[in-house]
C-alpha positions as CSV (number, residue, x, y, z in Angstrom):
1,M,112.0,95.0,92.8
2,K,114.0,97.2,90.5
3,R,112.3,99.1,87.7
4,S,115.0,97.7,85.3
5,E,113.9,94.2,86.3
6,L,110.2,95.0,85.7
7,N,111.1,96.5,82.3
8,R,113.0,93.3,81.3
9,I,110.4,90.9,82.6
10,I,107.6,92.6,80.7
11,A,109.6,92.9,77.5
12,E,110.5,89.2,77.6
13,A,106.8,88.3,78.3
14,I,105.7,90.3,75.2
15,A,108.3,88.6,73.0
16,F,107.4,85.1,74.4
17,V,103.6,85.5,74.1
18,E,103.7,87.1,70.6
19,S,106.1,84.4,69.4
20,N,103.3,82.0,70.2
21,G,100.9,83.8,67.9
22,L,99.0,85.8,70.6
23,K,98.7,89.6,70.6
24,F,98.2,92.1,73.4
25,P,95.8,95.1,73.2
26,P,97.5,98.4,72.4
27,F,97.6,99.7,76.1
28,A,100.0,96.8,76.9
29,K,102.7,98.8,75.2
30,W,101.7,102.4,75.9
31,P,104.7,104.6,76.9
32,V,104.5,106.6,80.1
33,E,103.7,109.7,78.2
34,Q,100.5,108.2,76.8
35,W,99.3,107.2,80.2
36,S,99.9,110.7,81.4
37,D,97.5,111.9,78.6
38,L,94.6,109.6,79.4
39,T,91.1,110.9,79.3
40,E,87.8,109.9,80.9
41,D,87.2,107.5,78.0
42,S,90.0,105.2,79.3
43,R,88.9,105.2,82.9
44,E,87.9,101.5,82.9
45,I,91.6,100.5,82.4
46,V,92.6,102.3,85.5
47,D,89.6,101.6,87.7
48,N,89.5,97.9,87.0
49,M,93.3,97.3,87.3
50,L,93.7,96.2,83.7
51,G,97.2,95.7,82.3
52,W,100.5,94.5,83.8
53,D,101.0,93.1,87.3
54,V,104.4,91.7,88.3
55,T,105.4,90.5,91.8
56,D,108.0,88.6,93.6
57,F,105.8,88.3,96.7
58,G,108.5,90.0,98.7
59,S,111.0,87.1,98.0
60,G,113.6,89.3,96.4
61,D,114.0,86.5,93.8
62,F,111.4,86.7,91.0
63,E,112.8,83.7,89.1
64,R,112.3,81.4,92.2
65,C,109.1,82.9,93.6
66,G,106.9,85.3,91.5
67,L,104.3,85.8,88.9
68,L,103.7,87.9,85.8
69,I,100.0,88.8,85.0
70,F,98.3,90.7,82.3
71,T,94.6,91.5,82.9
72,F,92.6,91.9,79.7
73,R,89.2,92.5,81.2
74,N,87.6,92.7,84.7
75,G,84.6,93.9,86.5
76,N,84.7,96.0,89.7
77,F,83.7,95.0,93.3
78,K,83.1,98.7,94.3
79,D,81.2,100.0,91.3
80,K,78.9,97.3,89.7
81,V,76.7,99.9,88.2
82,R,79.4,101.5,86.0
83,Y,81.2,98.2,85.5
84,P,78.7,95.4,85.5
85,K,81.0,92.7,84.1
86,P,80.8,89.7,86.4
87,Y,84.0,88.1,84.9
88,A,87.7,88.6,84.4
89,E,90.4,87.3,82.0
90,K,94.1,87.2,82.6
91,L,97.3,85.9,81.1
92,L,99.8,84.4,83.7
93,L,103.3,83.4,82.9
94,V,105.1,81.0,85.1
95,E,108.9,80.5,84.8
96,D,110.4,77.0,84.7
97,G,110.6,76.1,88.4
98,Q,108.9,79.3,89.6
99,E,106.6,79.2,92.6
100,L,103.3,80.9,93.4
101,P,102.8,80.8,97.2
102,Y,99.8,79.3,98.9
103,H,96.8,81.5,98.9
104,F,93.0,81.5,98.5
105,H,90.3,83.9,97.5
106,W,87.3,84.8,99.6
107,S,85.1,85.7,96.6
108,K,86.7,84.7,93.3
109,M,86.1,81.4,91.5
110,E,88.7,80.8,88.8
111,D,89.6,78.5,86.0
112,I,93.4,78.2,85.4
113,I,94.1,76.9,81.9
114,N,97.5,75.7,80.7
115,R,97.6,77.1,77.2
116,G,101.1,75.9,76.4
117,G,104.7,75.5,77.3
118,G,105.6,73.4,80.4
119,N,103.6,71.6,83.0
120,L,102.1,73.2,86.1
121,I,102.1,71.4,89.5
122,V,99.2,72.6,91.6
123,Q,99.2,71.8,95.4
124,L,95.9,72.1,97.3
125,Y,94.4,72.4,100.7
126,N,90.9,73.4,101.9
127,S,90.8,76.2,104.5
128,D,89.2,75.8,107.9
129,E,87.2,78.3,109.9
130,K,90.4,79.9,111.1
131,E,91.8,80.2,107.6
132,E,94.4,77.5,108.3
133,F,95.1,74.4,106.3
134,A,92.3,71.9,106.8
135,D,93.1,68.2,107.1
136,T,90.4,67.2,104.6
137,D,90.4,65.9,101.1
138,V,90.2,68.5,98.4
139,T,87.9,68.1,95.4
140,V,88.4,70.2,92.3
141,T,87.2,70.0,88.7
142,I,89.7,69.3,85.9
143,D,88.2,69.8,82.5
144,G,84.8,68.8,83.6
145,T,85.8,65.8,85.7
146,K,85.9,65.9,89.5
147,V,89.2,64.9,91.0
148,T,89.9,64.4,94.8
149,V,93.3,64.6,96.4
150,P,94.4,64.4,100.0
151,A,95.2,67.6,102.0
152,G,98.4,68.9,100.5
153,G,98.1,66.7,97.5
154,H,98.7,67.9,94.0
155,V,97.6,67.6,90.4
156,I,99.6,68.3,87.3
157,L,98.2,70.4,84.5
158,H,99.7,69.6,81.1
159,P,99.3,71.9,78.1
160,G,95.6,72.0,77.2
161,E,94.4,71.1,80.7
162,S,92.5,73.3,83.2
163,I,91.4,73.3,86.8
164,T,88.6,75.1,88.6
165,L,89.4,76.6,92.0
166,C,86.6,77.6,94.4
167,P,86.7,80.3,97.1
168,G,88.4,79.1,100.2
169,Q,90.6,76.5,98.4
170,Y,94.3,77.1,99.2
171,H,96.5,76.6,96.1
172,R,100.2,76.8,95.4
173,W,101.8,76.1,92.1
174,V,105.2,75.5,90.6
175,G,106.3,75.3,87.0
176,E,107.5,71.8,86.7
177,K,111.3,72.0,86.5
178,G,112.8,71.2,83.2
179,T,109.5,71.5,81.2
180,G,109.8,75.2,80.3
181,K,107.9,78.4,80.8
182,V,104.2,77.9,81.3
183,M,101.6,80.1,79.6
184,L,98.4,80.2,81.6
185,F,95.1,81.9,81.1
186,E,92.7,82.6,84.0
187,V,89.0,83.0,83.5
188,S,87.3,84.0,86.7
189,T,84.6,86.0,88.4
190,T,85.4,89.6,89.0
191,N,88.7,90.0,90.8
192,D,90.2,92.6,93.1
193,D,93.8,91.6,94.1
194,M,93.9,94.4,96.7
195,V,91.2,92.9,98.9
196,D,90.5,89.3,97.7
197,N,93.8,87.4,98.4
198,R,94.5,85.5,101.6
199,F,98.2,84.5,101.4
200,Y,99.3,81.9,103.9
201,D,102.9,83.1,104.4
202,A,103.9,85.3,101.4
203,K,105.4,88.6,102.5
204,Q,104.0,91.0,100.0
205,R,101.6,91.0,97.1
206,I,102.4,94.4,95.5
207,P,106.1,95.1,95.1
208,D,108.0,98.1,96.3
209,I,109.8,99.5,93.3
210,E,113.4,100.9,93.2
211,E,113.3,103.4,90.4
212,D,116.8,102.7,89.1
213,V,115.7,103.5,85.5
214,K,112.7,105.1,83.8
215,P,109.6,102.8,83.4
216,E,109.1,101.4,79.9
217,Y,105.8,99.8,80.9
218,L,103.5,100.5,83.8
219,I,102.1,98.0,86.3
220,F,98.6,98.6,87.6
221,N,99.9,99.9,90.9
222,D,101.7,102.7,89.0
223,Y,98.5,104.2,87.7
224,K,97.9,106.4,90.7
225,K,101.3,108.1,90.1
226,Y,101.3,108.5,86.3
227,V,97.6,108.7,85.3
228,P,96.1,112.2,85.7
229,D,93.6,112.8,88.6
230,K,91.0,114.2,86.2
231,I,89.9,110.9,84.7
């Protein structure tokens, strides 16, 4: 992905979310210079991958296949003494018609909550012992009610509705075409996207970035380049 594209996507996300009455924490808008001056006091942001995360899953077409995430809070698989939070919270924006490819998590349990905008179509499979699609019915919880669909079946989350996804459950979603951008929140157990995603056929979780312009915002994978080693 080009840095100019990342800059645009994040700026548009800030405008959209704040036009709906929600606000981001200050570090969402820190310039690169401020990241370069971080001290030990801000170590949690870096260690726990808080902040922006934008990917096209190697598709080369973010509008068709991609996702924007902002992580507000998170624990840490690797250092539970320093970071004992057992939970995470994220904002996820899905464009009209945009796809998130099939994947599951080995550890994370998550609630995906449609907070407004369009409808979200969620397709589901259980995984088998070889981490392939199982030909078995899938049971999920939607707002406290158990719902069972056949393998590969789907549910639709309208604004205000939520789904609980358990480890090992393959899920793919698409913003229902013609209903608009979808604003999701994710509440989950501690998450580490570097080690806890099993994608079925997506090419790439973290994008390679073509630095055609200077970054206006950093994504979490940028921290190792811009944040000082001393923290």
